A tleap script that builds the chain and sets N, CA, C and O, in Angstrom:
source leaprc.protein.ff14SB
mol = sequence {
  NMET ASN LEU THR ALA THR ILE LYS LYS TYR
  ALA ASP GLN ILE GLY GLY THR PHE THR GLU
  TYR ASP GLU LEU LYS CYS ILE ILE VAL VAL
  PRO LEU LYS GLU SER ARG PHE GLN THR VAL
  LEU ALA TYR THR GLU LYS SER LYS VAL SER
  GLY LYS THR ARG ALA VAL LEU ILE SER LYS
  VAL SER ASP THR VAL ASN GLY VAL ASP THR
  HIE GLU LEU LEU LYS VAL HIE ALA ASN PHE
  ASP PHE SER LYS PHE ILE ILE GLU ASP GLY
  GLN LEU LYS VAL VAL ALA THR CYS LEU ALA
  ASP SER ALA SER GLU GLU GLU ILE LYS PHE
  MET VAL GLN GLU VAL ALA GLN LEU ALA ASP
  GLN TYR GLU TYR LYS LEU THR GLY LYS ASP
  ILE CHIE
}
set mol.1.N position { 0.953 -1.256 0.124 }
set mol.1.CA position { -0.338 -0.121 0.282 }
set mol.1.C position { 0.923 1.331 0.086 }
set mol.1.O position { 1.990 1.527 0.667 }
set mol.2.N position { 0.224 2.108 -0.949 }
set mol.2.CA position { 1.179 3.449 -0.821 }
set mol.2.C position { 0.486 4.349 0.001 }
set mol.2.O position { -0.563 4.823 -0.435 }
set mol.3.N position { 0.915 4.689 1.184 }
set mol.3.CA position { 0.273 5.378 2.286 }
set mol.3.C position { 0.045 6.986 1.716 }
set mol.3.O position { -0.975 7.604 2.021 }
set mol.4.N position { 0.991 7.517 0.953 }
set mol.4.CA position { 0.850 9.245 -0.008 }
set mol.4.C position { -0.222 8.869 -0.708 }
set mol.4.O position { -1.249 9.516 -0.503 }
set mol.5.N position { -0.259 7.936 -1.533 }
set mol.5.CA position { -1.193 8.073 -2.697 }
set mol.5.C position { -2.400 7.786 -1.780 }
set mol.5.O position { -3.073 8.814 -1.699 }
set mol.6.N position { -2.844 6.935 -1.171 }
set mol.6.CA position { -3.930 6.737 -0.194 }
set mol.6.C position { -4.344 8.092 0.380 }
set mol.6.O position { -5.437 8.600 0.133 }
set mol.7.N position { -3.163 8.802 1.371 }
set mol.7.CA position { -3.624 10.201 1.655 }
set mol.7.C position { -4.481 10.934 0.757 }
set mol.7.O position { -5.691 11.110 0.906 }
set mol.8.N position { -3.730 11.360 -0.221 }
set mol.8.CA position { -3.898 12.512 -1.282 }
set mol.8.C position { -5.222 12.103 -1.663 }
set mol.8.O position { -6.147 12.886 -1.443 }
set mol.9.N position { -5.484 10.821 -2.286 }
set mol.9.CA position { -6.921 10.376 -2.809 }
set mol.9.C position { -8.103 10.820 -1.574 }
set mol.9.O position { -9.023 11.579 -1.883 }
set mol.10.N position { -7.985 10.308 -0.260 }
set mol.10.CA position { -9.006 10.662 0.644 }
set mol.10.C position { -8.954 12.180 0.923 }
set mol.10.O position { -9.845 12.809 1.495 }
set mol.11.N position { -8.277 12.478 0.645 }
set mol.11.CA position { -7.790 14.485 1.104 }
set mol.11.C position { -9.096 15.086 -0.411 }
set mol.11.O position { -10.024 15.878 -0.572 }
set mol.12.N position { -8.436 14.218 -1.060 }
set mol.12.CA position { -9.528 14.716 -2.538 }
set mol.12.C position { -10.680 14.339 -2.147 }
set mol.12.O position { -11.556 15.165 -2.405 }
set mol.13.N position { -11.037 13.386 -1.609 }
set mol.13.CA position { -12.656 12.716 -1.416 }
set mol.13.C position { -13.636 13.502 -0.500 }
set mol.13.O position { -14.866 13.448 -0.505 }
set mol.14.N position { -12.682 14.366 0.413 }
set mol.14.CA position { -13.469 14.808 2.016 }
set mol.14.C position { -12.994 16.168 1.710 }
set mol.14.O position { -13.060 16.918 2.684 }
set mol.15.N position { -12.551 16.676 0.671 }
set mol.15.CA position { -12.321 18.383 0.631 }
set mol.15.C position { -10.899 18.979 1.807 }
set mol.15.O position { -10.865 20.082 2.352 }
set mol.16.N position { -10.083 18.112 1.909 }
set mol.16.CA position { -9.195 18.245 2.824 }
set mol.16.C position { -7.977 18.819 1.777 }
set mol.16.O position { -7.995 18.851 0.547 }
set mol.17.N position { -7.200 19.140 2.466 }
set mol.17.CA position { -5.618 19.829 1.794 }
set mol.17.C position { -4.651 18.694 2.420 }
set mol.17.O position { -4.582 18.275 3.575 }
set mol.18.N position { -3.678 18.219 0.855 }
set mol.18.CA position { -3.206 17.403 1.190 }
set mol.18.C position { -1.454 18.518 0.639 }
set mol.18.O position { -1.471 19.423 -0.195 }
set mol.19.N position { -0.357 18.103 1.314 }
set mol.19.CA position { 1.174 18.407 1.400 }
set mol.19.C position { 1.894 17.224 1.451 }
set mol.19.O position { 1.586 16.491 2.390 }
set mol.20.N position { 2.762 16.832 0.711 }
set mol.20.CA position { 3.716 15.818 0.219 }
set mol.20.C position { 4.980 16.431 0.559 }
set mol.20.O position { 5.393 17.470 0.045 }
set mol.21.N position { 5.568 15.769 1.421 }
set mol.21.CA position { 6.797 16.090 1.991 }
set mol.21.C position { 8.455 15.616 1.173 }
set mol.21.O position { 9.461 16.190 0.755 }
set mol.22.N position { 7.829 13.991 1.319 }
set mol.22.CA position { 8.467 12.960 0.246 }
set mol.22.C position { 7.682 11.748 -0.111 }
set mol.22.O position { 6.451 11.738 -0.087 }
set mol.23.N position { 8.361 10.803 -0.419 }
set mol.23.CA position { 8.067 9.779 -0.726 }
set mol.23.C position { 7.003 8.771 0.524 }
set mol.23.O position { 6.124 7.916 0.423 }
set mol.24.N position { 7.698 9.468 1.632 }
set mol.24.CA position { 7.380 8.656 2.936 }
set mol.24.C position { 6.827 9.313 3.963 }
set mol.24.O position { 6.542 8.826 5.057 }
set mol.25.N position { 6.629 10.763 3.503 }
set mol.25.CA position { 5.725 11.685 4.561 }
set mol.25.C position { 4.897 12.578 3.806 }
set mol.25.O position { 5.047 12.956 2.644 }
set mol.26.N position { 3.653 12.972 4.955 }
set mol.26.CA position { 2.669 14.075 3.883 }
set mol.26.C position { 2.043 14.285 5.140 }
set mol.26.O position { 2.071 13.588 6.155 }
set mol.27.N position { 1.314 15.662 4.840 }
set mol.27.CA position { 0.258 15.902 5.345 }
set mol.27.C position { -1.082 16.350 4.911 }
set mol.27.O position { -1.253 16.874 3.810 }
set mol.28.N position { -2.537 16.047 6.212 }
set mol.28.CA position { -4.052 16.055 5.520 }
set mol.28.C position { -4.348 17.116 6.635 }
set mol.28.O position { -3.990 17.086 7.812 }
set mol.29.N position { -5.042 18.002 6.020 }
set mol.29.CA position { -5.595 18.930 6.917 }
set mol.29.C position { -6.929 18.169 6.689 }
set mol.29.O position { -7.289 17.840 5.559 }
set mol.30.N position { -7.492 17.962 7.568 }
set mol.30.CA position { -8.882 17.245 7.481 }
set mol.30.C position { -9.870 18.007 8.293 }
set mol.30.O position { -9.771 18.150 9.512 }
set mol.31.N position { -11.175 18.662 7.288 }
set mol.31.CA position { -11.969 19.654 7.883 }
set mol.31.C position { -13.186 18.691 8.773 }
set mol.31.O position { -13.427 17.516 8.496 }
set mol.32.N position { -13.758 19.344 9.698 }
set mol.32.CA position { -14.414 18.824 10.441 }
set mol.32.C position { -15.878 19.200 10.699 }
set mol.32.O position { -16.379 19.404 9.593 }
set mol.33.N position { -16.541 19.333 11.406 }
set mol.33.CA position { -17.788 19.794 11.700 }
set mol.33.C position { -17.761 21.014 12.435 }
set mol.33.O position { -17.005 21.078 13.405 }
set mol.34.N position { -18.493 22.028 12.115 }
set mol.34.CA position { -18.558 23.517 12.569 }
set mol.34.C position { -17.492 24.330 12.415 }
set mol.34.O position { -17.139 25.300 13.087 }
set mol.35.N position { -16.801 23.605 11.026 }
set mol.35.CA position { -15.783 24.639 10.136 }
set mol.35.C position { -14.108 24.273 11.117 }
set mol.35.O position { -13.057 24.905 11.008 }
set mol.36.N position { -14.207 23.841 11.441 }
set mol.36.CA position { -13.117 23.187 12.443 }
set mol.36.C position { -12.194 22.297 11.417 }
set mol.36.O position { -12.755 21.873 10.405 }
set mol.37.N position { -11.010 22.036 11.596 }
set mol.37.CA position { -10.098 21.281 10.865 }
set mol.37.C position { -8.900 20.955 11.861 }
set mol.37.O position { -8.573 21.664 12.812 }
set mol.38.N position { -8.361 19.870 11.514 }
set mol.38.CA position { -7.369 19.298 12.488 }
set mol.38.C position { -6.064 18.861 11.351 }
set mol.38.O position { -6.317 18.127 10.395 }
set mol.39.N position { -5.283 19.168 11.486 }
set mol.39.CA position { -3.830 18.515 10.426 }
set mol.39.C position { -3.268 16.970 11.189 }
set mol.39.O position { -3.018 16.738 12.372 }
set mol.40.N position { -3.215 16.288 10.265 }
set mol.40.CA position { -2.591 14.690 10.658 }
set mol.40.C position { -1.194 14.561 9.764 }
set mol.40.O position { -1.127 14.920 8.588 }
set mol.41.N position { -0.301 14.097 10.374 }
set mol.41.CA position { 0.746 13.716 9.633 }
set mol.41.C position { 1.105 12.485 9.459 }
set mol.41.O position { 1.267 11.849 10.501 }
set mol.42.N position { 1.316 11.841 8.302 }
set mol.42.CA position { 1.051 10.502 8.021 }
set mol.42.C position { 2.691 10.234 7.049 }
set mol.42.O position { 3.173 10.860 6.105 }
set mol.43.N position { 3.186 8.994 7.838 }
set mol.43.CA position { 4.318 8.618 7.555 }
set mol.43.C position { 4.443 7.221 7.774 }
set mol.43.O position { 3.865 6.621 8.680 }
set mol.44.N position { 5.261 6.670 6.871 }
set mol.44.CA position { 6.165 5.371 7.235 }
set mol.44.C position { 7.125 5.432 7.822 }
set mol.44.O position { 7.923 6.370 7.796 }
set mol.45.N position { 7.219 4.269 8.557 }
set mol.45.CA position { 8.542 3.973 9.475 }
set mol.45.C position { 8.647 2.532 9.545 }
set mol.45.O position { 7.651 1.833 9.360 }
set mol.46.N position { 10.000 1.944 9.846 }
set mol.46.CA position { 9.994 0.622 10.157 }
set mol.46.C position { 10.081 0.499 11.689 }
set mol.46.O position { 10.709 1.146 12.528 }
set mol.47.N position { 9.090 -0.735 11.787 }
set mol.47.CA position { 8.556 -0.997 13.547 }
set mol.47.C position { 10.122 -1.436 13.979 }
set mol.47.O position { 10.970 -2.121 13.408 }
set mol.48.N position { 10.097 -0.544 15.563 }
set mol.48.CA position { 11.399 -1.376 16.317 }
set mol.48.C position { 10.740 -2.686 16.726 }
set mol.48.O position { 11.511 -3.600 17.017 }
set mol.49.N position { 9.493 -2.907 16.789 }
set mol.49.CA position { 9.201 -4.183 17.218 }
set mol.49.C position { 9.504 -5.542 16.376 }
set mol.49.O position { 10.235 -6.481 16.691 }
set mol.50.N position { 8.626 -5.336 15.076 }
set mol.50.CA position { 8.415 -6.301 13.924 }
set mol.50.C position { 9.347 -6.336 12.941 }
set mol.50.O position { 9.633 -7.395 12.383 }
set mol.51.N position { 10.044 -4.916 12.559 }
set mol.51.CA position { 10.896 -4.835 11.609 }
set mol.51.C position { 10.295 -4.454 10.499 }
set mol.51.O position { 10.913 -3.870 9.608 }
set mol.52.N position { 9.053 -4.733 10.426 }
set mol.52.CA position { 8.172 -4.062 9.276 }
set mol.52.C position { 7.810 -2.722 8.767 }
set mol.52.O position { 8.111 -1.737 9.441 }
set mol.53.N position { 7.199 -2.596 7.653 }
set mol.53.CA position { 6.797 -1.367 7.765 }
set mol.53.C position { 5.510 -0.745 8.148 }
set mol.53.O position { 4.540 -1.195 7.539 }
set mol.54.N position { 5.276 0.188 9.018 }
set mol.54.CA position { 4.225 0.338 9.744 }
set mol.54.C position { 3.883 2.169 9.202 }
set mol.54.O position { 4.636 3.139 9.293 }
set mol.55.N position { 2.512 2.086 8.665 }
set mol.55.CA position { 1.802 3.721 8.770 }
set mol.55.C position { 1.686 4.218 10.243 }
set mol.55.O position { 1.465 3.452 11.182 }
set mol.56.N position { 1.840 5.442 10.356 }
set mol.56.CA position { 2.041 6.194 11.422 }
set mol.56.C position { 0.839 7.642 10.907 }
set mol.56.O position { 1.052 8.432 9.987 }
set mol.57.N position { -0.277 7.624 11.746 }
set mol.57.CA position { -0.765 8.640 11.448 }
set mol.57.C position { -1.274 9.632 12.658 }
set mol.57.O position { -2.235 9.423 13.398 }
set mol.58.N position { -0.422 10.717 12.671 }
set mol.58.CA position { -0.264 11.180 14.235 }
set mol.58.C position { -1.021 12.998 13.843 }
set mol.58.O position { -1.138 13.598 12.774 }
set mol.59.N position { -1.367 13.352 15.171 }
set mol.59.CA position { -1.871 14.726 15.254 }
set mol.59.C position { -1.637 15.395 16.257 }
set mol.59.O position { -1.869 14.715 17.257 }
set mol.60.N position { -1.163 16.762 16.587 }
set mol.60.CA position { -1.296 17.257 17.923 }
set mol.60.C position { -2.499 17.828 18.805 }
set mol.60.O position { -3.474 18.424 18.347 }
set mol.61.N position { -2.293 17.578 19.972 }
set mol.61.CA position { -3.782 18.191 20.663 }
set mol.61.C position { -3.342 19.105 21.649 }
set mol.61.O position { -4.144 19.966 22.012 }
set mol.62.N position { -2.159 19.070 22.169 }
set mol.62.CA position { -1.708 20.249 23.323 }
set mol.62.C position { -0.207 20.448 23.124 }
set mol.62.O position { 0.610 19.536 23.250 }
set mol.63.N position { 0.062 21.569 22.840 }
set mol.63.CA position { 1.578 21.671 23.625 }
set mol.63.C position { 2.410 21.489 24.744 }
set mol.63.O position { 3.599 21.809 24.762 }
set mol.64.N position { 1.714 20.912 25.797 }
set mol.64.CA position { 2.181 20.721 27.074 }
set mol.64.C position { 1.049 19.625 27.436 }
set mol.64.O position { 0.063 19.292 26.779 }
set mol.65.N position { 1.478 19.203 28.606 }
set mol.65.CA position { 0.731 18.247 28.974 }
set mol.65.C position { 0.425 18.961 30.533 }
set mol.65.O position { -0.128 18.304 31.415 }
set mol.66.N position { 0.713 19.898 30.671 }
set mol.66.CA position { 0.895 20.938 32.318 }
set mol.66.C position { -0.722 20.633 32.572 }
set mol.66.O position { -1.394 20.794 31.553 }
set mol.67.N position { -1.482 20.209 33.784 }
set mol.67.CA position { -2.942 20.443 33.900 }
set mol.67.C position { -3.314 19.423 33.527 }
set mol.67.O position { -4.488 19.258 33.861 }
set mol.68.N position { -2.794 18.374 32.824 }
set mol.68.CA position { -3.843 17.147 31.896 }
set mol.68.C position { -3.461 16.165 32.771 }
set mol.68.O position { -2.353 16.026 33.290 }
set mol.69.N position { -4.819 15.235 32.956 }
set mol.69.CA position { -4.857 14.468 33.607 }
set mol.69.C position { -4.296 13.135 32.354 }
set mol.69.O position { -5.036 12.810 31.425 }
set mol.70.N position { -3.164 12.624 32.525 }
set mol.70.CA position { -2.623 11.768 31.886 }
set mol.70.C position { -3.449 10.324 32.411 }
set mol.70.O position { -3.727 9.483 31.557 }
set mol.71.N position { -3.774 10.122 33.676 }
set mol.71.CA position { -4.330 8.856 33.895 }
set mol.71.C position { -5.631 8.526 33.425 }
set mol.71.O position { -6.004 7.424 33.020 }
set mol.72.N position { -6.462 9.852 33.536 }
set mol.72.CA position { -7.775 9.786 32.655 }
set mol.72.C position { -7.396 9.625 31.672 }
set mol.72.O position { -7.869 8.513 31.438 }
set mol.73.N position { -6.591 10.026 30.413 }
set mol.73.CA position { -6.450 10.012 29.337 }
set mol.73.C position { -6.273 8.098 28.736 }
set mol.73.O position { -6.708 7.501 27.751 }
set mol.74.N position { -5.577 7.753 29.707 }
set mol.74.CA position { -4.991 6.310 29.585 }
set mol.74.C position { -6.462 5.391 29.699 }
set mol.74.O position { -6.632 4.347 29.070 }
set mol.75.N position { -7.272 5.874 30.440 }
set mol.75.CA position { -8.409 5.228 30.774 }
set mol.75.C position { -9.420 4.873 29.489 }
set mol.75.O position { -9.865 3.827 29.018 }
set mol.76.N position { -9.565 6.481 29.128 }
set mol.76.CA position { -10.254 6.491 27.792 }
set mol.76.C position { -9.915 6.399 26.500 }
set mol.76.O position { -10.690 6.655 25.578 }
set mol.77.N position { -8.613 5.988 26.353 }
set mol.77.CA position { -8.187 5.854 24.821 }
set mol.77.C position { -8.146 4.282 24.911 }
set mol.77.O position { -7.620 3.668 23.983 }
set mol.78.N position { -8.616 3.680 25.860 }
set mol.78.CA position { -8.951 2.281 25.900 }
set mol.78.C position { -10.091 1.788 24.934 }
set mol.78.O position { -10.137 0.775 24.236 }
set mol.79.N position { -11.114 2.940 25.124 }
set mol.79.CA position { -12.064 2.965 24.212 }
set mol.79.C position { -11.971 3.124 22.419 }
set mol.79.O position { -12.797 2.720 21.601 }
set mol.80.N position { -11.004 3.665 22.231 }
set mol.80.CA position { -10.795 4.162 21.014 }
set mol.80.C position { -10.172 2.780 19.793 }
set mol.80.O position { -9.403 1.873 20.111 }
set mol.81.N position { -10.718 2.980 18.553 }
set mol.81.CA position { -10.717 2.041 17.840 }
set mol.81.C position { -9.190 1.428 17.177 }
set mol.81.O position { -8.816 0.266 17.019 }
set mol.82.N position { -8.513 2.736 16.877 }
set mol.82.CA position { -7.361 2.410 16.468 }
set mol.82.C position { -6.177 3.029 17.175 }
set mol.82.O position { -5.093 2.468 17.338 }
set mol.83.N position { -6.597 4.619 17.703 }
set mol.83.CA position { -6.096 5.554 18.070 }
set mol.83.C position { -5.198 5.525 19.645 }
set mol.83.O position { -5.530 4.673 20.469 }
set mol.84.N position { -4.296 6.308 19.906 }
set mol.84.CA position { -4.110 5.975 21.857 }
set mol.84.C position { -3.533 7.645 21.653 }
set mol.84.O position { -3.452 8.377 20.667 }
set mol.85.N position { -3.269 7.781 22.783 }
set mol.85.CA position { -2.699 9.008 23.474 }
set mol.85.C position { -1.284 8.841 23.419 }
set mol.85.O position { -1.012 7.660 23.640 }
set mol.86.N position { -0.263 9.543 23.214 }
set mol.86.CA position { 0.962 9.387 23.820 }
set mol.86.C position { 1.555 10.995 23.978 }
set mol.86.O position { 0.980 11.916 23.398 }
set mol.87.N position { 2.597 11.192 24.707 }
set mol.87.CA position { 3.395 12.259 24.847 }
set mol.87.C position { 4.564 12.030 24.195 }
set mol.87.O position { 5.179 10.964 24.175 }
set mol.88.N position { 4.893 13.159 23.603 }
set mol.88.CA position { 6.209 13.214 22.815 }
set mol.88.C position { 7.097 14.862 22.896 }
set mol.88.O position { 6.596 15.940 22.574 }
set mol.89.N position { 7.843 14.746 23.171 }
set mol.89.CA position { 8.736 16.164 22.997 }
set mol.89.C position { 7.960 17.153 23.925 }
set mol.89.O position { 7.951 18.362 23.693 }
set mol.90.N position { 7.186 16.481 25.186 }
set mol.90.CA position { 6.400 17.603 26.051 }
set mol.90.C position { 5.145 17.638 25.264 }
set mol.90.O position { 4.180 17.968 25.953 }
set mol.91.N position { 4.909 17.423 24.164 }
set mol.91.CA position { 3.291 17.339 23.786 }
set mol.91.C position { 2.431 16.543 23.892 }
set mol.91.O position { 2.719 15.456 24.393 }
set mol.92.N position { 1.087 16.807 23.458 }
set mol.92.CA position { -0.083 15.472 23.795 }
set mol.92.C position { -0.255 15.355 22.498 }
set mol.92.O position { -0.142 16.264 21.677 }
set mol.93.N position { -0.550 14.154 22.274 }
set mol.93.CA position { -0.711 13.752 20.669 }
set mol.93.C position { -1.630 12.275 20.722 }
set mol.93.O position { -1.745 11.460 21.637 }
set mol.94.N position { -2.209 12.299 19.380 }
set mol.94.CA position { -2.876 11.403 19.062 }
set mol.94.C position { -2.283 10.599 18.037 }
set mol.94.O position { -1.925 11.137 16.990 }
set mol.95.N position { -2.122 9.214 18.245 }
set mol.95.CA position { -1.494 8.470 17.168 }
set mol.95.C position { -2.185 7.258 17.061 }
set mol.95.O position { -2.489 6.455 17.944 }
set mol.96.N position { -2.454 7.232 15.495 }
set mol.96.CA position { -3.005 5.553 15.302 }
set mol.96.C position { -1.641 4.906 14.451 }
set mol.96.O position { -0.946 5.698 13.815 }
set mol.97.N position { -1.279 3.404 14.465 }
set mol.97.CA position { -0.512 2.755 13.795 }
set mol.97.C position { -0.619 1.437 13.386 }
set mol.97.O position { -1.082 0.567 14.123 }
set mol.98.N position { -0.211 1.224 12.227 }
set mol.98.CA position { -0.696 -0.476 11.587 }
set mol.98.C position { 0.363 -1.111 10.933 }
set mol.98.O position { 1.426 -0.616 11.308 }
set mol.99.N position { 0.496 -1.877 10.226 }
set mol.99.CA position { 1.544 -2.755 9.649 }
set mol.99.C position { 0.956 -2.065 8.172 }
set mol.99.O position { -0.233 -2.179 7.872 }
set mol.100.N position { 1.769 -1.465 7.446 }
set mol.100.CA position { 1.466 -0.458 6.047 }
set mol.100.C position { 1.029 -1.735 5.212 }
set mol.100.O position { 0.000 -1.592 4.552 }
set mol.101.N position { 1.565 -2.764 5.161 }
set mol.101.CA position { 0.959 -3.869 4.141 }
set mol.101.C position { -0.220 -4.578 4.348 }
set mol.101.O position { -0.796 -5.304 3.538 }
set mol.102.N position { -0.559 -4.296 5.574 }
set mol.102.CA position { -1.848 -5.459 5.508 }
set mol.102.C position { -2.892 -4.490 5.946 }
set mol.102.O position { -3.937 -4.885 6.463 }
set mol.103.N position { -2.553 -2.852 5.692 }
set mol.103.CA position { -3.757 -2.116 6.076 }
set mol.103.C position { -4.653 -1.497 4.766 }
set mol.103.O position { -4.128 -0.895 3.830 }
set mol.104.N position { -5.957 -1.739 4.878 }
set mol.104.CA position { -6.498 -1.541 3.413 }
set mol.104.C position { -6.612 0.291 3.131 }
set mol.104.O position { -6.159 1.206 3.820 }
set mol.105.N position { -7.194 0.321 2.184 }
set mol.105.CA position { -7.540 1.834 1.998 }
set mol.105.C position { -8.584 2.641 3.365 }
set mol.105.O position { -8.528 3.723 3.950 }
set mol.106.N position { -9.450 1.484 3.430 }
set mol.106.CA position { -10.829 1.955 4.135 }
set mol.106.C position { -10.354 2.087 5.558 }
set mol.106.O position { -10.819 2.993 6.249 }
set mol.107.N position { -9.086 0.898 6.252 }
set mol.107.CA position { -8.707 1.168 7.482 }
set mol.107.C position { -7.858 2.492 7.577 }
set mol.107.O position { -7.926 3.221 8.567 }
set mol.108.N position { -7.187 2.715 6.672 }
set mol.108.CA position { -6.171 3.779 6.369 }
set mol.108.C position { -7.430 5.496 6.771 }
set mol.108.O position { -7.207 6.400 7.576 }
set mol.109.N position { -8.367 5.360 6.044 }
set mol.109.CA position { -9.086 6.622 5.540 }
set mol.109.C position { -9.885 6.711 7.352 }
set mol.109.O position { -10.239 7.736 7.934 }
set mol.110.N position { -9.945 5.606 7.739 }
set mol.110.CA position { -11.238 5.659 9.118 }
set mol.110.C position { -10.008 5.919 10.042 }
set mol.110.O position { -10.415 6.471 11.064 }
set mol.111.N position { -8.426 5.699 10.075 }
set mol.111.CA position { -7.656 5.964 11.327 }
set mol.111.C position { -7.151 7.435 11.067 }
set mol.111.O position { -6.392 8.041 11.823 }
set mol.112.N position { -7.679 7.924 9.892 }
set mol.112.CA position { -7.133 9.282 9.595 }
set mol.112.C position { -8.410 10.189 10.287 }
set mol.112.O position { -8.228 11.090 11.105 }
set mol.113.N position { -9.476 9.834 9.874 }
set mol.113.CA position { -10.509 10.375 10.429 }
set mol.113.C position { -10.607 10.235 11.936 }
set mol.113.O position { -11.170 11.181 12.486 }
set mol.114.N position { -10.131 9.147 12.805 }
set mol.114.CA position { -10.389 8.466 14.333 }
set mol.114.C position { -9.445 10.022 14.850 }
set mol.114.O position { -9.780 10.850 15.697 }
set mol.115.N position { -8.106 9.989 13.911 }
set mol.115.CA position { -7.177 10.727 14.340 }
set mol.115.C position { -7.784 12.157 14.864 }
set mol.115.O position { -8.163 12.573 15.959 }
set mol.116.N position { -7.689 12.715 13.515 }
set mol.116.CA position { -8.203 14.224 13.633 }
set mol.116.C position { -9.501 14.359 14.520 }
set mol.116.O position { -9.496 15.241 15.378 }
set mol.117.N position { -10.662 13.519 14.375 }
set mol.117.CA position { -11.800 14.082 15.307 }
set mol.117.C position { -11.270 13.733 16.786 }
set mol.117.O position { -11.764 14.476 17.634 }
set mol.118.N position { -10.510 12.914 17.211 }
set mol.118.CA position { -10.234 12.598 18.925 }
set mol.118.C position { -9.258 14.119 19.106 }
set mol.118.O position { -9.420 14.916 20.030 }
set mol.119.N position { -8.411 14.242 18.173 }
set mol.119.CA position { -7.120 15.518 18.699 }
set mol.119.C position { -8.180 16.691 18.645 }
set mol.119.O position { -8.455 17.416 19.601 }
set mol.120.N position { -8.637 16.753 17.599 }
set mol.120.CA position { -9.623 18.486 17.453 }
set mol.120.C position { -10.456 18.025 19.001 }
set mol.120.O position { -10.198 18.818 19.907 }
set mol.121.N position { -11.098 17.238 19.271 }
set mol.121.CA position { -12.226 16.698 20.357 }
set mol.121.C position { -11.271 17.156 21.746 }
set mol.121.O position { -11.687 18.119 22.390 }
set mol.122.N position { -10.252 16.607 22.113 }
set mol.122.CA position { -9.552 16.950 22.951 }
set mol.122.C position { -8.837 18.032 22.986 }
set mol.122.O position { -8.728 18.533 24.105 }
set mol.123.N position { -8.308 18.564 22.117 }
set mol.123.CA position { -7.549 20.090 21.975 }
set mol.123.C position { -8.943 21.110 22.483 }
set mol.123.O position { -8.728 22.085 23.202 }
set mol.124.N position { -9.964 20.860 22.155 }
set mol.124.CA position { -10.790 21.735 22.266 }
set mol.124.C position { -11.177 21.617 23.920 }
set mol.124.O position { -11.197 22.679 24.542 }
set mol.125.N position { -11.442 20.533 24.547 }
set mol.125.CA position { -11.613 20.060 25.906 }
set mol.125.C position { -10.584 20.773 26.649 }
set mol.125.O position { -10.835 21.480 27.625 }
set mol.126.N position { -9.397 20.573 26.159 }
set mol.126.CA position { -8.226 21.132 26.970 }
set mol.126.C position { -7.900 22.615 26.947 }
set mol.126.O position { -7.444 23.064 27.999 }
set mol.127.N position { -8.041 23.384 26.012 }
set mol.127.CA position { -7.917 24.376 25.539 }
set mol.127.C position { -8.636 25.520 25.216 }
set mol.127.O position { -8.250 26.689 25.230 }
set mol.128.N position { -10.309 24.812 24.765 }
set mol.128.CA position { -11.146 25.609 24.297 }
set mol.128.C position { -10.783 26.178 23.306 }
set mol.128.O position { -11.551 27.028 22.855 }
set mol.129.N position { -9.773 25.981 22.756 }
set mol.129.CA position { -9.385 26.788 21.010 }
set mol.129.C position { -9.293 25.685 19.831 }
set mol.129.O position { -9.166 24.548 20.285 }
set mol.130.N position { -9.330 25.765 18.386 }
set mol.130.CA position { -9.173 25.348 17.691 }
set mol.130.C position { -7.585 26.011 17.318 }
set mol.130.O position { -7.394 27.096 16.769 }
set mol.131.N position { -6.526 25.038 17.778 }
set mol.131.CA position { -5.050 25.467 17.486 }
set mol.131.C position { -4.509 24.602 16.244 }
set mol.131.O position { -3.690 25.097 15.469 }
set mol.132.N position { -4.956 23.394 16.093 }
set mol.132.CA position { -4.078 22.514 15.209 }
set mol.132.C position { -4.504 22.090 13.993 }
set mol.132.O position { -3.778 21.380 13.298 }
savepdb mol mol.pdb
quit
């Protein structure tokens, strides 16, 4: 599966914005309800666990985790289909991953939408703003 091609096709389908960095990395700006948008970075990398190529879809929620109840986030992300919260470089993010070779286009589309919606939902819940 070509992740970049799948993301570009999906951006065209939903009226989103697509930006390609190289053959391994791109960004999709996903339109959401109430004229909101969320940026999702998509890239492939070699899994440190299996050694296989995995697709990574990630979106920033907050620039800091100060004041965030991380214990509560761990509890709620157990209900997500593909996504989970991570803390990376002091920032709270939503990420979904899968093995690139076994994922279908429909699964990738669903994952993009889930990451965007959850990141936007929690960004608004934590900050009251549409930042990312």
